[in-house]
C-alpha positions as CSV (number, residue, x, y, z in Angstrom):
1,X,97.2,129.7,108.0
2,X,93.7,128.5,108.9
3,X,92.0,129.6,105.9
4,X,94.6,128.0,103.7
5,X,94.3,124.4,105.4
6,X,90.8,124.5,105.0
7,X,90.9,125.8,101.1
8,X,93.3,122.7,101.1
9,X,90.9,120.2,102.3
10,X,87.8,121.5,100.8
11,X,89.8,121.2,97.2
12,X,91.1,117.9,98.0
13,X,87.5,116.7,99.1
14,X,86.1,118.4,95.7
15,X,88.2,116.8,93.5
16,X,87.6,113.2,95.3
17,X,83.7,114.4,94.6
18,X,84.5,114.8,91.0
19,X,86.4,111.2,90.5
20,X,83.2,109.4,92.1
21,X,85.5,108.3,95.3
22,X,82.5,109.2,97.3
23,X,79.4,107.5,95.2
24,X,79.3,105.1,97.9
25,X,77.8,107.6,100.1
26,X,74.3,108.1,101.3
27,X,72.9,111.3,100.1
28,X,72.3,112.2,103.5
29,X,75.7,112.2,103.9
30,X,76.9,114.1,101.0
31,X,74.5,116.8,101.7
32,X,76.3,117.3,104.6
33,X,79.7,117.1,103.5
34,X,78.7,119.7,100.9
35,X,77.7,121.9,104.0
36,X,81.0,121.2,105.8
37,X,82.7,122.8,102.3
38,X,80.6,125.4,102.0
39,X,80.8,126.7,105.4
40,X,84.5,126.1,105.6
41,X,85.5,128.8,103.0
42,X,82.6,131.3,104.3
43,X,84.7,134.5,106.4
44,X,81.7,134.6,108.8
45,X,82.1,130.8,110.4
46,X,83.6,131.3,113.8
47,X,86.7,129.2,115.4
48,X,84.5,126.5,116.8
49,X,82.2,126.2,113.8
50,X,85.2,125.9,111.7
51,X,87.1,123.3,113.7
52,X,83.6,121.1,113.4
53,X,83.1,121.3,110.2
54,X,86.6,120.7,109.5
55,X,86.6,117.1,111.6
56,X,83.4,116.6,110.2
57,X,84.9,117.4,106.7
58,X,87.9,114.9,107.9
59,X,85.9,112.2,109.1
60,X,83.9,112.0,105.2
61,X,87.1,112.5,103.7
62,X,88.8,109.0,105.5
63,X,85.7,107.3,103.5
64,X,86.5,108.3,100.5
65,X,86.9,105.2,98.2
66,X,90.3,106.2,97.1
67,X,91.1,102.7,95.0
68,X,88.2,104.1,92.5
69,X,89.6,103.6,89.1
70,X,88.4,107.0,88.4
71,X,90.7,108.2,91.3
72,X,93.7,109.8,90.0
73,X,97.7,110.0,91.6
74,X,97.3,113.5,91.6
75,X,94.3,113.6,93.5
76,X,96.0,111.0,96.0
77,X,99.0,113.2,96.8
78,X,96.5,116.7,96.6
79,X,94.3,114.3,99.8
80,X,97.5,113.2,101.4
81,X,98.7,117.0,101.9
82,X,95.3,117.9,102.8
83,X,95.0,116.0,105.6
84,X,98.6,115.7,106.4
85,X,98.0,119.5,107.7
86,X,96.1,117.5,110.6
87,X,98.1,115.4,112.1
88,X,96.7,112.4,109.2
89,X,98.7,110.2,107.6
90,X,97.7,108.6,104.1
91,X,101.2,106.8,103.8
92,X,100.4,103.5,103.7
93,X,97.0,104.0,101.3
94,X,99.6,105.6,99.0
95,X,101.7,102.5,99.0
96,X,98.8,100.4,98.2
97,X,97.4,102.3,95.3
98,X,101.0,103.0,93.7
99,X,101.4,98.6,93.9
100,X,98.3,98.5,92.1
């Protein structure tokens, strides 16, 4: 179950990355973000490391520019589903995006 949550988070972050939602982040942050995604998909990661990488990646995801014109509604829904597994909500963001 935990691995599938990680997969959802990594997949959503990767999709947002492809749609330029993180273009405003520094190269250092993008590198750390990629490192988190790579580690979360490994089987050998400890529970403590997994939790640390999840928290770090979630923090990066919260910095996403969800209003970039290239971010699709499907990706926003994917992102919302992924972060909901961690007890976070994107309701206000989704409502604002639909009004645009």
